[in-house]
VEXDREN-2710 file (C-alpha; in Angstrom, 1 decimal):
% VEXDREN-2710
k/r/px/py/pz
1/MET/4.9/-18.1/23.1
2/GLN/4.4/-15.6/26.0
3/SER/8.1/-14.5/25.6
4/ASP/7.2/-13.4/22.1
5/ILE/5.1/-10.5/23.4
6/VAL/7.1/-7.3/22.9
7/TRP/4.3/-4.9/23.9
8/GLN/1.2/-4.9/26.0
9/PRO/-1.6/-2.3/26.0
10/ASN/-2.2/-0.7/29.4
11/GLU/-5.5/-1.0/31.3
12/ALA/-6.7/2.5/30.1
13/CYS/-6.8/1.3/26.5
14/PHE/-9.7/-1.0/27.3
15/GLU/-11.7/2.0/28.4
16/THR/-10.7/4.9/26.2
17/CYS/-9.6/3.6/22.8
18/ASN/-12.0/3.8/19.9
19/LEU/-12.1/0.0/19.4
20/ALA/-13.1/-0.5/23.1
21/ARG/-15.8/2.2/22.8
22/PHE/-17.1/0.7/19.6
23/ALA/-17.4/-2.8/21.2
24/ARG/-19.3/-1.5/24.2
25/GLU/-21.7/0.6/22.1
26/ASN/-22.6/-2.6/20.2
27/GLY/-23.0/-4.7/23.3
28/PHE/-19.6/-6.5/23.4
29/ASP/-16.9/-6.9/26.0
30/ALA/-13.9/-4.8/24.9
31/ARG/-11.7/-7.7/26.1
32/ASP/-13.5/-10.2/23.9
33/TYR/-12.3/-9.4/20.4
34/ASP/-13.0/-12.9/19.1
35/THR/-16.8/-12.5/19.7
36/LEU/-16.7/-9.0/18.3
37/HIS/-15.0/-10.3/15.2
38/ARG/-17.4/-13.2/14.8
39/TRP/-20.4/-10.8/15.0
40/SER/-18.7/-8.5/12.4
41/ILE/-18.7/-11.3/9.8
42/ALA/-21.9/-13.1/10.9
43/ASP/-24.2/-10.0/10.8
44/LYS/-22.4/-8.0/8.2
45/GLY/-25.2/-5.5/7.6
46/ALA/-25.5/-4.6/11.3
47/PHE/-21.7/-4.3/11.6
48/TRP/-21.1/-2.0/8.7
49/ARG/-24.0/0.2/9.6
50/ALA/-22.5/0.4/13.1
51/VAL/-19.1/1.4/11.5
52/TRP/-21.0/4.1/9.4
53/ASP/-22.6/5.5/12.6
54/PHE/-19.6/5.3/14.9
55/THR/-17.2/7.0/12.5
56/GLY/-19.7/9.7/11.5
57/MET/-19.6/8.9/7.8
58/ILE/-21.3/11.8/5.9
59/GLY/-24.0/10.8/3.5
60/GLU/-27.4/9.1/3.2
61/ALA/-27.1/5.5/4.3
62/GLY/-30.5/4.4/3.1
63/GLU/-32.7/1.8/4.6
64/ARG/-30.8/-1.4/3.5
65/ALA/-27.2/-2.1/4.7
66/LEU/-26.8/-5.3/2.7
67/ILE/-28.4/-7.3/-0.1
68/GLU/-27.1/-10.9/-0.1
69/SER/-26.9/-13.3/-2.9
70/ALA/-27.5/-17.0/-2.1
71/GLU/-26.0/-18.1/-5.4
72/ASN/-22.9/-15.8/-5.3
73/PRO/-22.5/-14.9/-1.6
74/MET/-19.2/-12.9/-2.2
75/THR/-19.4/-11.5/-5.7
76/GLY/-23.2/-11.1/-5.8
77/SER/-23.7/-9.2/-2.5
78/ALA/-24.1/-5.4/-2.4
79/PHE/-23.6/-3.1/0.6
80/PHE/-25.7/0.0/1.2
81/PRO/-27.6/-0.2/-2.2
82/ASP/-29.6/2.9/-1.5
83/ALA/-26.7/5.1/-0.1
84/ARG/-25.5/8.3/-1.5
85/VAL/-21.9/9.5/-0.6
86/ASN/-19.1/11.6/-1.7
87/LEU/-15.4/10.9/-0.8
88/ALA/-14.3/14.6/-0.9
89/GLU/-17.2/15.6/1.4
90/ASN/-15.9/13.2/4.0
91/LEU/-12.3/14.0/3.7
92/LEU/-12.8/17.8/3.7
93/ARG/-14.9/17.9/6.9
94/GLY/-13.7/19.8/9.9
95/ASP/-13.0/23.3/11.2
96/ASP/-11.5/25.9/8.9
97/ASP/-8.6/26.6/11.2
98/ALA/-7.6/23.0/11.8
99/ILE/-4.4/21.9/10.0
100/ALA/-5.2/19.4/7.2
101/ILE/-1.8/19.0/5.6
102/HIS/1.8/19.1/6.8
103/GLU/3.9/19.1/3.6
104/ALA/7.6/18.4/3.6
105/ASP/10.2/17.4/1.1
106/GLU/13.8/16.1/1.0
107/THR/15.3/19.7/0.9
108/GLY/13.8/20.4/4.3
109/ALA/11.2/22.8/3.1
110/ARG/7.9/22.7/5.1
111/ARG/4.4/24.2/4.9
112/THR/1.0/23.6/6.4
113/VAL/-2.4/23.9/4.8
114/THR/-5.6/24.4/6.9
115/ARG/-8.9/22.6/6.2
116/GLY/-10.4/25.9/5.1
117/GLU/-7.5/26.6/2.7
118/LEU/-7.7/23.1/1.3
119/ARG/-11.4/23.5/0.7
120/THR/-10.8/26.7/-1.2
121/MET/-8.2/25.1/-3.4
122/VAL/-10.4/22.1/-4.1
123/ALA/-13.4/24.4/-4.9
124/ARG/-11.3/26.3/-7.4
125/THR/-9.9/23.2/-9.1
126/ALA/-13.4/21.6/-9.2
127/ASP/-14.7/24.6/-11.0
128/GLY/-12.0/24.3/-13.6
129/LEU/-12.8/20.6/-14.1
130/ARG/-16.5/21.4/-14.4
131/ARG/-15.7/24.1/-17.0
132/ALA/-13.6/21.5/-18.8
133/GLY/-16.6/19.3/-19.1
134/VAL/-15.9/16.8/-16.4
135/SER/-18.9/14.9/-15.0
136/ARG/-19.4/11.9/-12.7
137/ASP/-19.0/9.6/-15.7
138/ASP/-15.5/10.8/-16.6
139/CYS/-12.0/9.9/-15.5
140/VAL/-9.3/12.4/-14.4
141/ALA/-5.6/11.3/-14.1
142/GLY/-2.5/12.6/-12.4
143/ILE/1.2/12.2/-13.0
144/LEU/2.3/14.0/-9.9
145/PRO/4.7/13.9/-6.8
146/ASN/3.3/13.6/-3.3
147/ARG/2.5/17.3/-2.8
148/THR/-0.7/19.3/-2.0
149/GLU/-1.4/19.8/-5.7
150/ALA/-2.0/16.1/-6.2
151/LEU/-4.4/15.8/-3.3
152/VAL/-6.3/18.9/-4.5
153/ALA/-6.6/17.4/-8.0
154/LEU/-7.9/14.1/-6.5
155/LEU/-10.4/15.8/-4.1
156/ALA/-11.7/18.1/-6.8
157/THR/-12.2/15.0/-9.1
158/ALA/-14.1/13.2/-6.3
159/ALA/-16.1/16.2/-5.4
160/LEU/-17.7/16.0/-8.9
161/GLY/-18.3/12.3/-8.5
162/ALA/-15.7/11.5/-11.2
163/THR/-13.0/8.8/-11.0
164/TRP/-9.4/9.5/-10.2
165/SER/-6.2/7.5/-11.1
166/SER/-2.6/8.4/-10.7
167/CYS/0.9/7.4/-11.5
168/SER/4.2/8.5/-10.0
169/PRO/6.2/10.9/-12.1
170/ASP/9.2/8.5/-12.1
171/PHE/7.2/6.0/-14.3
172/GLY/8.3/5.9/-17.9
173/VAL/6.0/6.7/-20.9
174/THR/5.2/3.1/-21.6
175/ALA/4.5/2.2/-18.0
176/ILE/2.1/5.2/-17.7
177/LEU/0.3/4.6/-21.0
178/ASP/-0.1/0.9/-20.0
179/ARG/-1.9/2.2/-16.9
180/LEU/-3.7/5.5/-17.4
181/GLY/-4.3/4.7/-21.1
182/GLN/-6.7/2.0/-20.2
183/ILE/-9.2/4.3/-18.5
184/LYS/-9.2/7.1/-21.2
185/PRO/-9.0/10.2/-18.9
186/LYS/-10.6/13.5/-20.1
187/VAL/-8.2/15.6/-18.0
188/LEU/-4.5/15.1/-17.1
189/PHE/-2.8/16.8/-14.1
190/ALA/1.0/16.6/-14.5
191/ALA/4.2/18.0/-13.1
192/ALA/6.8/19.0/-15.7
193/SER/9.7/18.3/-13.2
194/TYR/10.2/16.7/-9.8
195/ARG/13.0/16.4/-7.3
196/TYR/14.3/13.1/-6.0
197/GLY/17.6/11.9/-4.4
198/GLY/19.1/15.4/-4.6
199/LYS/18.4/15.8/-8.3
200/ASP/15.9/17.7/-10.3
201/HIS/14.3/15.5/-13.0
202/ASP/12.9/17.2/-16.1
203/ILE/10.0/15.2/-17.5
204/ALA/8.3/17.8/-19.6
205/GLN/8.8/16.1/-22.9
206/ARG/7.6/12.8/-21.3
207/ILE/4.4/14.5/-20.2
208/VAL/3.7/15.8/-23.8
209/ASP/4.4/12.3/-25.2
210/ILE/2.0/10.7/-22.7
211/ALA/-0.7/13.3/-23.4
212/LYS/-0.4/12.8/-27.1
213/GLY/-0.5/9.0/-26.5
214/MET/-4.0/9.3/-25.0
215/GLU/-6.5/10.6/-27.5
216/SER/-9.1/11.0/-24.7
217/VAL/-7.2/13.8/-23.0
218/ASP/-8.7/17.2/-23.8
219/HIS/-6.9/19.2/-21.1
220/VAL/-3.5/19.1/-19.4
221/ILE/-3.0/21.1/-16.2
222/VAL/0.7/21.6/-15.3
223/THR/1.4/22.0/-11.6
224/ASN/5.0/23.1/-11.8
225/GLY/7.3/24.0/-14.7
226/SER/6.2/24.2/-18.3
227/LEU/5.8/21.9/-21.3
228/PRO/7.7/22.3/-24.5
229/GLU/5.9/23.4/-27.6
230/SER/4.8/20.6/-29.9
231/THR/2.8/20.2/-33.0
232/GLY/-0.4/18.2/-33.5
233/GLU/-1.8/18.6/-30.0
234/ARG/-5.4/17.8/-29.5
235/PHE/-5.5/19.1/-25.9
236/ALA/-5.6/22.5/-24.3
237/ARG/-2.8/23.5/-21.8
238/HIS/-3.5/25.1/-18.4
239/ASP/-1.4/26.4/-15.6
240/TYR/-2.4/25.0/-12.2
241/ALA/-2.3/28.3/-10.5
242/THR/-4.9/29.8/-12.8
243/PHE/-7.0/26.8/-13.5
244/GLY/-10.5/27.4/-12.4
245/SER/-12.2/30.3/-10.5
246/ASP/-13.2/30.9/-7.0
247/ALA/-16.6/29.1/-6.6
248/PRO/-18.7/27.5/-3.9
249/LEU/-17.6/23.9/-3.1
250/ALA/-20.4/21.5/-4.1
251/TYR/-20.4/17.8/-3.6
252/GLU/-22.0/15.3/-6.0
253/ARG/-23.2/12.5/-3.9
254/VAL/-23.1/9.2/-5.8
255/PRO/-24.2/5.6/-5.2
256/PHE/-22.2/3.6/-2.8
257/ARG/-20.8/1.5/-5.6
258/HIS/-19.9/4.4/-7.9
259/PRO/-16.3/4.3/-9.0
260/VAL/-13.9/6.6/-7.3
261/TYR/-10.3/5.2/-7.9
262/VAL/-8.6/3.0/-10.4
263/LEU/-5.4/1.4/-9.1
264/TYR/-3.0/-0.9/-10.8
265/THR/-1.3/-4.2/-10.0
266/SER/2.5/-4.4/-10.5
267/GLY/2.0/-5.7/-14.0
268/THR/5.0/-8.0/-14.3
269/THR/3.0/-10.9/-15.6
270/GLY/1.3/-8.9/-18.3
271/ALA/-0.5/-5.6/-18.7
272/PRO/-1.2/-4.0/-15.3
273/LYS/-4.7/-4.9/-14.1
274/ALA/-6.8/-1.7/-13.6
275/ILE/-8.8/-2.3/-10.4
276/VAL/-11.9/-0.2/-10.0
277/HIS/-12.8/0.8/-6.4
278/SER/-16.1/2.1/-5.1
279/THR/-16.7/5.3/-3.3
280/GLY/-18.5/3.8/-0.3
281/GLY/-16.2/0.8/-0.1
282/VAL/-13.0/2.9/0.1
283/LEU/-14.5/5.2/2.8
284/MET/-15.9/2.4/4.9
285/GLN/-12.8/0.3/4.8
286/HIS/-10.4/3.1/5.5
287/LEU/-12.5/4.7/8.3
288/LYS/-12.9/1.2/10.0
289/GLU/-9.1/0.7/9.8
290/HIS/-8.0/4.2/10.8
291/VAL/-10.6/4.7/13.6
292/LEU/-11.0/1.2/15.1
293/HIS/-7.7/-0.6/14.4
294/GLY/-5.4/2.5/14.3
295/ASP/-7.1/4.5/17.1
296/VAL/-6.7/7.6/14.9
297/ARG/-8.4/10.5/16.7
298/PRO/-9.2/14.2/15.9
299/GLY/-5.9/16.2/16.0
300/ASP/-3.7/13.2/15.2
301/VAL/-1.1/13.4/12.4
302/VAL/-0.8/10.4/10.1
303/SER/2.2/9.8/7.7
304/TRP/3.2/7.1/5.3
305/TYR/6.2/7.2/3.0
306/THR/4.5/6.5/-0.3
307/ASN/4.2/7.9/-3.9
308/THR/0.9/8.8/-5.5
309/ALA/0.5/5.5/-7.4
310/TRP/0.6/3.2/-4.3
311/MET/-2.6/2.2/-2.5
312/MET/-1.1/3.4/0.7
313/TYR/-1.3/7.0/-0.6
314/HIS/-5.1/6.6/-0.9
315/TRP/-5.2/4.9/2.5
316/LEU/-3.2/7.8/4.1
317/ILE/-5.3/10.6/2.8
318/SER/-8.5/8.9/4.2
319/ALA/-7.2/9.8/7.7
320/LEU/-8.5/13.3/6.8
321/ALA/-12.0/11.8/7.3
322/CYS/-11.1/11.1/10.9
323/ASP/-10.4/14.8/11.6
324/ALA/-6.7/14.0/11.6
325/ALA/-4.0/15.8/9.7
326/ILE/-1.8/14.1/7.2
327/LEU/2.0/14.5/6.4
328/LEU/2.7/14.5/2.7
329/TYR/6.5/13.9/2.0
330/ASP/8.0/14.4/-1.4
331/GLY/11.4/13.0/-2.3
332/ALA/13.8/10.4/-1.3
333/PRO/13.5/9.0/2.3
334/ILE/17.3/8.5/2.4
335/LEU/19.8/10.8/0.7
336/LYS/23.3/9.9/-0.4
337/THR/25.8/12.5/0.8
338/PRO/29.6/12.7/0.5
339/ALA/29.6/11.7/4.3
340/GLY/27.4/8.7/3.6
341/LEU/23.7/8.0/3.8
342/ASP/21.5/10.6/5.4
343/VAL/18.5/8.8/6.9
344/THR/17.1/11.8/8.8
345/PRO/14.5/13.4/6.4
346/LEU/11.5/11.5/7.4
347/TRP/12.2/11.7/11.1
348/LYS/12.8/15.4/10.9
349/ALA/9.6/15.9/9.1
350/ALA/7.7/13.6/11.6
351/GLU/9.1/15.4/14.6
352/GLN/8.2/18.8/13.3
353/ALA/4.7/17.8/12.3
354/GLY/4.1/15.9/15.6
355/VAL/3.3/12.6/13.8
356/THR/1.2/10.2/15.8
357/HIS/1.0/7.3/13.3
358/PHE/4.2/6.7/11.3
359/GLY/3.9/4.4/8.2
360/THR/7.0/2.7/6.8
361/SER/8.5/-0.5/5.3
362/PRO/10.7/-3.4/6.5
363/LYS/13.4/-2.3/4.0
364/TYR/13.5/1.2/5.4
365/LEU/13.8/-0.1/9.0
366/ALA/16.5/-2.5/7.9
367/THR/18.5/0.5/6.5
368/LEU/18.1/2.4/9.7
369/ALA/19.5/-0.5/11.6
370/ASP/22.4/-1.0/9.1
371/GLU/23.3/2.6/9.5
372/GLY/23.2/2.4/13.3
373/TYR/20.6/5.1/13.4
374/SER/18.4/5.3/16.5
375/PRO/15.4/7.7/16.1
376/ALA/14.7/7.6/19.8
377/GLN/18.1/9.2/20.6
378/ARG/17.9/11.8/17.8
379/HIS/14.3/13.1/17.8
380/ASP/11.4/14.0/20.0
381/LEU/8.9/11.3/19.3
382/SER/6.6/12.0/22.3
383/ALA/3.7/12.4/19.9
384/LEU/4.2/9.0/18.3
385/LYS/1.5/6.4/19.3
386/SER/1.8/3.8/16.5
387/LEU/4.4/2.7/14.0
388/LEU/3.0/0.7/11.0
389/SER/4.8/-1.3/8.3
390/ALA/3.5/-2.7/5.0
391/GLY/4.8/-3.9/1.6
392/ALA/6.6/-7.0/2.8
393/PRO/6.7/-9.3/5.9
394/VAL/8.5/-7.7/8.9
395/SER/11.2/-10.0/10.2
396/PRO/10.9/-11.0/14.0
397/HIS/14.2/-9.4/14.9
398/GLN/12.9/-6.1/13.5
399/PHE/10.2/-6.0/16.2
400/ASP/13.0/-5.9/18.8
401/TRP/14.9/-3.3/17.0
402/VAL/11.7/-1.1/16.7
403/TYR/11.0/-1.2/20.4
404/THR/14.6/-0.6/21.3
405/HIS/15.5/2.2/18.8
406/ILE/12.2/4.0/18.0
407/LYS/9.9/3.9/21.0
408/GLN/9.0/1.4/23.7
409/ASP/5.4/2.5/24.6
410/MET/3.6/2.4/21.2
411/VAL/1.7/0.0/19.0
412/PHE/3.8/-1.6/16.3
413/ALA/1.5/-3.0/13.6
414/SER/2.7/-5.1/10.7
415/ILE/-0.2/-4.9/8.3
416/SER/-1.0/-6.9/5.1
417/GLY/-3.7/-6.5/2.5
418/GLY/-3.4/-5.2/-1.0
419/THR/-4.2/-2.9/-3.9
420/GLU/-7.1/-5.3/-4.7
421/ILE/-8.9/-4.5/-1.5
422/ILE/-7.4/-1.0/-0.9
423/GLY/-7.0/-2.1/2.7
424/CYS/-5.9/-4.8/5.1
425/PHE/-6.9/-8.3/5.9
426/MET/-4.5/-8.5/8.9
427/LEU/-3.5/-5.4/10.9
428/GLY/-2.9/-3.8/14.3
429/SER/-5.1/-3.3/17.3
430/PRO/-4.8/-1.0/20.3
431/ILE/-6.1/-3.6/22.7
432/HIS/-3.9/-6.6/21.8
433/PRO/-0.4/-7.5/22.6
434/VAL/2.2/-7.2/19.9
435/ARG/3.9/-10.5/19.2
436/ARG/7.3/-10.7/17.6
437/GLY/7.0/-11.5/13.9
438/HIS/3.1/-11.6/13.9
439/LEU/0.4/-9.6/12.3
440/THR/-1.8/-8.9/15.3
441/VAL/-5.5/-9.4/14.3
442/LYS/-7.9/-10.1/11.5
443/GLY/-9.6/-7.0/10.3
444/LEU/-13.2/-6.5/11.7
445/GLY/-15.7/-7.4/9.0
446/LEU/-13.2/-9.6/7.1
447/ALA/-13.7/-13.4/7.3
448/VAL/-10.0/-14.1/7.0
449/ALA/-8.7/-17.7/7.2
450/VAL/-5.8/-19.8/6.0
451/MET/-6.8/-22.9/3.9
452/ASP/-5.1/-26.0/2.7
453/ASP/-5.5/-27.8/-0.6
454/ARG/-8.7/-29.4/0.8
455/ASN/-10.2/-26.0/1.2
456/ALA/-10.2/-26.7/4.9
457/PRO/-9.3/-23.9/7.4
458/ILE/-6.1/-24.7/9.2
459/VAL/-4.2/-23.2/12.2
460/GLY/-0.5/-23.6/12.9
461/ARG/0.3/-24.7/9.4
462/GLN/1.1/-22.8/6.2
463/GLY/-1.6/-22.4/3.5
464/ASP/-3.4/-19.9/1.3
465/LEU/-4.7/-16.7/2.9
466/VAL/-8.4/-16.4/2.0
467/CYS/-11.5/-14.4/2.8
468/THR/-14.9/-16.2/2.8
469/GLU/-17.4/-13.5/3.2
470/ALA/-18.3/-10.3/1.2
471/PHE/-16.8/-7.0/2.4
472/PRO/-17.5/-3.4/1.1
473/SER/-14.1/-2.6/-0.4
474/MET/-14.0/-5.6/-2.8
475/PRO/-13.3/-4.3/-6.3
476/LEU/-16.2/-3.4/-8.6
477/THR/-14.5/-5.0/-11.5
478/PHE/-11.2/-4.7/-13.5
479/TRP/-11.4/-1.9/-16.1
480/GLY/-11.9/-2.8/-19.7
481/GLU/-13.4/-5.5/-21.9
482/GLY/-14.0/-8.8/-20.0
483/GLY/-13.2/-7.1/-16.7
484/MET/-15.5/-9.1/-14.5
485/GLN/-14.2/-12.4/-16.0
486/ARG/-10.6/-11.3/-15.4
487/TYR/-11.5/-10.3/-11.8
488/HIS/-13.1/-13.7/-11.1
489/ASP/-10.2/-15.5/-12.7
490/THR/-7.7/-13.7/-10.5
491/TYR/-9.3/-14.2/-7.1
492/PHE/-12.1/-16.8/-7.4
493/SER/-10.8/-19.4/-9.8
494/HIS/-9.1/-21.5/-7.0
495/ARG/-12.1/-21.7/-4.8
496/ARG/-15.6/-20.8/-5.9
497/GLU/-16.9/-17.6/-4.1
498/ILE/-13.9/-17.6/-1.7
499/TRP/-11.4/-14.8/-2.2
500/THR/-7.9/-16.5/-2.6
501/HIS/-5.5/-13.6/-2.1
502/GLY/-2.2/-15.0/-3.2
503/ASP/-0.2/-15.0/0.1
504/VAL/1.2/-17.9/1.9
505/ALA/0.3/-17.5/5.6
506/GLU/-0.2/-19.2/8.9
507/MET/-2.9/-18.5/11.5
508/THR/-1.7/-18.8/15.1
509/PRO/-3.6/-19.9/18.2
510/TYR/-3.6/-16.3/19.3
511/GLY/-5.7/-15.1/16.4
512/SER/-2.6/-13.4/14.9
513/ALA/-0.9/-14.5/11.6
514/VAL/2.5/-14.9/10.0
515/ILE/2.9/-14.1/6.3
516/TYR/5.6/-16.1/4.4
517/GLY/5.4/-14.4/1.0
518/ARG/3.4/-14.5/-2.2
519/SER/2.2/-17.8/-3.4
520/ASP/3.4/-17.2/-6.9
521/THR/7.0/-16.9/-5.5
522/THR/6.6/-19.9/-3.1
523/LEU/9.6/-22.3/-3.2
524/LYS/9.0/-26.0/-3.6
525/PRO/12.2/-27.9/-3.0
526/GLY/11.5/-31.6/-2.7
527/GLY/7.8/-30.9/-3.3
528/VAL/7.4/-29.1/0.1
529/ARG/6.0/-25.6/-0.1
530/ILE/7.9/-22.9/1.8
531/GLY/7.8/-19.1/1.9
532/THR/10.7/-16.7/1.1
533/ALA/10.2/-14.4/4.1
534/GLU/12.3/-16.5/6.5
535/ILE/15.2/-16.5/4.1
536/TYR/15.0/-12.8/3.6
537/ALA/14.8/-12.4/7.5
538/ALA/18.1/-14.4/7.9
539/CYS/19.9/-12.4/5.2
540/GLU/18.9/-9.1/6.7
541/LEU/21.0/-9.9/9.8
542/PHE/24.2/-9.7/7.7
543/PRO/25.5/-6.1/7.4
544/GLU/27.6/-7.3/4.5
545/ILE/24.4/-7.8/2.4
546/GLU/22.8/-4.7/1.1
547/ASP/19.9/-6.5/-0.6
548/CYS/18.9/-9.9/-1.8
549/LEU/16.5/-11.9/-4.0
550/VAL/15.3/-15.5/-3.5
551/PHE/13.5/-17.7/-6.2
552/GLY/13.2/-21.2/-7.3
553/ALA/14.9/-22.6/-10.4
554/PRO/13.8/-25.9/-12.0
555/VAL/16.2/-28.8/-12.1
556/PRO/15.3/-32.3/-13.5
557/GLY/12.5/-33.6/-11.2
558/ASP/12.8/-30.8/-8.6
559/GLU/13.4/-27.2/-7.8
560/GLU/16.4/-25.7/-6.2
561/ILE/16.6/-22.4/-4.2
562/VAL/18.6/-19.6/-5.8
563/LEU/19.7/-16.8/-3.5
564/CYS/21.1/-13.6/-5.2
565/VAL/22.9/-11.1/-2.9
566/LYS/24.0/-7.6/-3.5
567/LEU/27.0/-7.1/-1.3
568/LYS/28.2/-3.8/0.2
569/ASP/31.8/-4.8/-0.4
570/GLU/33.0/-5.1/-4.0
571/ALA/35.3/-7.9/-3.0
572/GLY/32.9/-10.5/-4.0
573/LEU/31.3/-13.6/-2.5
574/SER/33.7/-15.8/-0.6
575/GLU/33.0/-19.6/0.1
576/SER/33.3/-18.9/3.8
577/PHE/30.7/-16.1/3.8
578/ALA/28.3/-18.3/1.8
579/LYS/28.7/-21.0/4.4
580/GLU/27.9/-18.4/7.1
581/VAL/24.7/-17.4/5.3
582/ARG/23.6/-21.0/4.8
583/ARG/24.2/-21.8/8.5
584/LYS/22.2/-18.8/9.6
585/ILE/19.2/-19.7/7.3
586/ARG/19.4/-23.3/8.6
587/ASP/19.4/-22.2/12.1
588/MET/16.6/-19.5/11.8
589/ALA/14.3/-21.5/9.4
590/SER/15.1/-25.1/8.5
591/PRO/17.4/-27.2/6.3
592/ARG/14.8/-27.0/3.5
593/HIS/15.2/-23.2/3.3
594/VAL/19.0/-23.5/2.7
595/PRO/19.9/-22.2/-0.9
596/HIS/21.4/-24.6/-3.3
597/ARG/23.0/-21.7/-5.2
598/ILE/24.2/-18.3/-3.9
599/HIS/25.2/-15.7/-6.5
600/ALA/26.7/-12.2/-6.1
601/VAL/24.8/-9.7/-8.2
602/SER/25.1/-6.0/-8.8
603/ALA/21.4/-5.1/-8.5
604/ILE/18.0/-6.5/-7.4
605/PRO/15.1/-6.1/-9.7
606/TYR/12.1/-4.1/-8.4
607/THR/8.8/-3.0/-9.7
608/LEU/7.9/0.6/-10.0
609/ASN/5.9/0.2/-6.8
610/GLY/9.0/-0.9/-4.9
611/LYS/8.5/-4.7/-4.7
612/ARG/11.1/-7.3/-5.4
613/VAL/10.5/-9.3/-8.6
614/GLU/11.4/-12.9/-8.0
615/GLY/9.2/-14.1/-10.9
616/ALA/11.1/-11.9/-13.5
617/ALA/14.5/-13.2/-12.3
618/ARG/13.3/-16.8/-12.5
619/THR/11.8/-16.2/-16.0
620/VAL/15.1/-14.8/-17.5
621/LEU/17.2/-17.4/-15.8
622/GLU/15.1/-20.1/-17.5
623/GLY/15.6/-18.3/-20.8
624/GLY/12.1/-16.8/-21.0
625/VAL/10.9/-13.3/-21.8
626/VAL/9.4/-11.0/-19.1
627/LYS/6.0/-9.8/-20.5
628/ASN/5.9/-6.3/-19.2
629/MET/9.4/-4.8/-18.7
630/GLY/7.7/-1.3/-18.4
631/SER/6.5/-2.3/-14.9
632/LEU/10.2/-2.7/-13.7
633/ALA/12.1/0.2/-12.1
634/ASN/15.4/-1.3/-13.3
635/PRO/14.8/-3.7/-16.1
636/GLU/18.4/-3.6/-17.3
637/CYS/19.6/-5.6/-14.3
638/LEU/17.8/-8.7/-15.6
639/ASP/20.6/-9.2/-18.1
640/GLU/22.8/-10.2/-15.3
641/TYR/20.3/-12.8/-14.2
642/ARG/20.0/-14.3/-17.6
643/GLY/23.7/-15.1/-17.5
644/LEU/23.9/-16.6/-14.0
645/ASP/26.0/-19.7/-14.3
646/ARG/25.3/-22.5/-11.9
647/SER/28.9/-23.6/-11.9
648/ALA/30.0/-20.1/-10.8
649/ALA/27.7/-20.1/-7.7
650/ALA/28.9/-20.3/-4.2
END
């Protein structure tokens, strides 16, 4: 496996990086991560207190770092039960003149906001919220693009100790009401229009319909544009520019476990689950990941291409608590032009802002490769220290592409976690080698393992990704009636007091891991469980394939693998090309991975959060009904899957 190492840290990293300093300060050898990790889960209270101290977390920690429950060691334990913290107070730290935000959009427009300017904006908006009657027991919601206004609204809400939840403006009325409607927000921040893909989208009427659909909303603050007049409104309208007055910025410190965010699952198997996250848990998990695993330092610039609904947005903005700046990008990452695809917007913005940590996805990297675009040749990336990818497994060949075409001397971290933990189980490290196709290390403080059906931890074989010890960023509950029971049913029904995450994974002898896909999309031909990631990885090597989807379809006594491909060429799917695809999958994975059926389709179904929806395709192919079409970005494409004819497959 030595040949699978594609990057090695230099000797200086073991002296200067944050992770090495943290290890030494707590009595560990910086080169012995395994022992450091074992301590982090064996003495959880001491570890998380050390994280609080090392990262300079602002607040009152209290005497106790952890109360453990013998009966329910995961769900009954509580971290820092006496602590008082405020999210906004931590994110808004730093010198007045230091840049907090680099804002960019798809038109090429740019601006910067200093920490002093950001604090002034947040103070004004917090004053408006206070006058609107918002207190720490209320929820505030946003339907906003990824701009400064969204961050200001979030931070103003957090400053008051209230709870924030947001949706992207491209979500439809039903999808937003299914989400925000659950939490009954008192105040709604919304944009009446947004720009994406070279087009201006007017959603003013949609915002009115949504506000009317939530009886709890007393105030609507419009960040840009204006709403049409309507009758029967129960809410007051405000213009963002005049909402609130200049006032001192005050922070309401709340208990460690006080709700700060509500995030939502994709919702394709029913109503989206509203996951409630704690103030202290979010802060601790993100500071640990940014400072120790990401080596984020004061003056760095962190970016992630995300909308305001995805957990990576909340993860990104927490970099402010490291005295780093963030890049907020609004719009499409790739633009269609008469001359073809323009893949430059994110790289131009990153170059201008001096991004040090660039967050992306495997799909975006694959598009760059397809377009023959080499950022290293087109941009000054001298500031770049780390490239990170999430949302799906990164194919092994993409590691080679990254180091050839983006930068040779940097950390490439494939990371994996979830909305449920608002962080990562497996992620990068500045002091470990990067191995092709691997997620580098288990997160500190997270007792990650892979278990088989005996509930035994295994190495070198596929099984369920689990976590066996409590950690601060576990959800408080799912919002609504029966929330705790639904939470337990989702993560603890398979194994009592062991978090079963829903990923099929394999731990390696090196302490790294390989993720094969979601367990609910696992393929079982011949009764043998295999992941979808290896099939996707093989398909990505074909320039003829624009996108693809893999799922299992029942046949008498077994299951067959169905591969649907969206081809760039309209000519259709030939037998010879299908044979090439099967040969490549057999060579890269195994004979068991070879699809029984290959269909050419015109579109691949995705959730609003940008994830492939294998389950929905399988459901309609079997003649079933998808429970929550409002969670899909392109539900109309499922009609094609309903009519897929086995006899017409290649």
